[in-house]
N, C-alpha and C positions, 0 to 999 in steps of 0.2 A: 699464815698463808698470805701470799702476795696479793695485792689489790690489782684489779684489772686495768687500772689507769696509773701511769707513772706519777710519782709525787710532783715533779716539776710541772709537767703538763696538766696534771689534775688541779693544782692550785691556780695556775694561770687561766686555765679554761673555766674554772668556777667563777673567778672574778670577772672575766670577759662575758660569760653567759649571763651573769646577774646584771651587769651593766647594760648589755644589749636588750634585756627584757624590761628595762625601766619604762618604756612607752606603753607596754602591754598591761593595762590595768582597767578594771571596771569599778567605778565608784558607785556602789549600791548601798552602802551603810557607813558606819563610823570609820571603817578602814577599807582600803581598796582590795579587790580580789586580784591576785597576781599569780604568775606561774613561778615566782621566785621560791616559794616553799618547795615546789617540785624539784627545782634545780639544787636547792640546799640538801634535800634528802638524798638525791642521786650523788651529789658531790661527796657527802660523808661516806656513803656506801661504796662508791667506786674508787675514790681517791684517798680515803682514810683521813689522816691528820692533815694532809695537804689540802683536801677539800675544805676542812674546817678553817685552815689558814686562808684559803681563797675567800671564804665568807667574811672573815675578819678583815682582809684586805679591801673587799668591797665596802664594808661598813666604814673603814678608814677614809676611803675616797668620798663616801657620802658625808662624813663628818667634816671633811675639808671643803665641802660645798659643791662638789661635782654633782650634776643632775643625774644620779644613778639610781635613785629610789623610784618607787611607783609614781607615775605621773610626771616623770622627769624632774623630781624634786631633789634637793640636796641641802646640806647644812644641818647644824645641830637643832635648829627650830623645827625643821621637817622631820627629824628623828624623834622629836618629843611628841606630845599630844597622845591621841588614842593609839597610834601605831607603835609607841615605845615598847610595849610588852612583846609585841611580835618581833621587833628588831632585836631585843635582848635574847629572845628565844631562838632566833635563827641559828647562831653557832651552836647552841645547845642541841637543837634538833639534828644538825649535821653530826655532832658528836654521838648522839644516840644512834643515828643511822650507821655509824661505823661498826655496829655490832653485826651487820650483815656480812656474810661470807659466801663466796661462790659455793654452790652446792646446797644452800639452804632451800628448804621446800617453799613452794609458793605460799603456803599457809603461814609459815614463819615469817616470810618476807612481807606479806600483806599486814600481818599483825605489827611488825616493826614499823612499817611505813605509816600505819594508822596511829601507832603510839607517837611517832615523831610529829605528826600533824595535830594530835591531841595535845601534846606539849605546847605547840605553837598557840593553839586556841586557848589553853588554860592560862598561860602567861599573858597572852593578849587580852583575854577577858578580864583578868585580874587588874591590869592597868586601866582598862576602860572603866571598870567599876570604881577604882580608886580616884579616877578623874571625874567621876560623877556622870558617866555615860550610861546608856541603856545596854546592858550586857545581852539582853534578848535579841539585840540586833545581830549578834554573832550567828544566829540561826541561818542567815543568808550565806554564811561562809561554809556551813556544814556540807552541802552537796559538793562543792568544789574541793574541799579537803578530801572527801571520799574518792572523787574522781582522780585527783592527783595521787593519792595513795595507790589506787589501782594501776594507773599509768606507770608509776615508779616500780611497782611490783612486776609488771610485764617487762619493763626494760631490764630490771635486775635479774629476773628469771632467765631471760634470753642471754644476758651477759654471763650469768653463772654457768649456763650450758656451754657457752663458747670457751670459757676458761677452765672448767672443771675437767 
């Protein structure tokens, strides 16, 4: 089944949206709260493999030092630290979100979006633990992950109705 967003535009829009969201972050714990996980999940679901490539393109720009990460950070040092697990998990979450298809029920869609955010939290928490951080600080991220999963579900259900 075709994706609602064309591959070329899906990949480019994903990279652009992730870059534009760099200044939008809240530093409340070991890692900032961002809208980038929402964009990653929508990119995988709507643009498929092109969305995943868009995420990888954004990470390449960050690795090259462009200030496209949360808080307008960039470079390999900014990609390390407590955020490393989340950064590694982002393309994986986009890949997981590719399982969405237009016509999926809202329950299936919500479970998939919750699973993608759970993957982010699991890998992010693993790296925080390995680096000696307090994994209980992830509790501050849970409400936001739930809200982003619900928002992604609403967007996808509406898009699914348009294209089904």
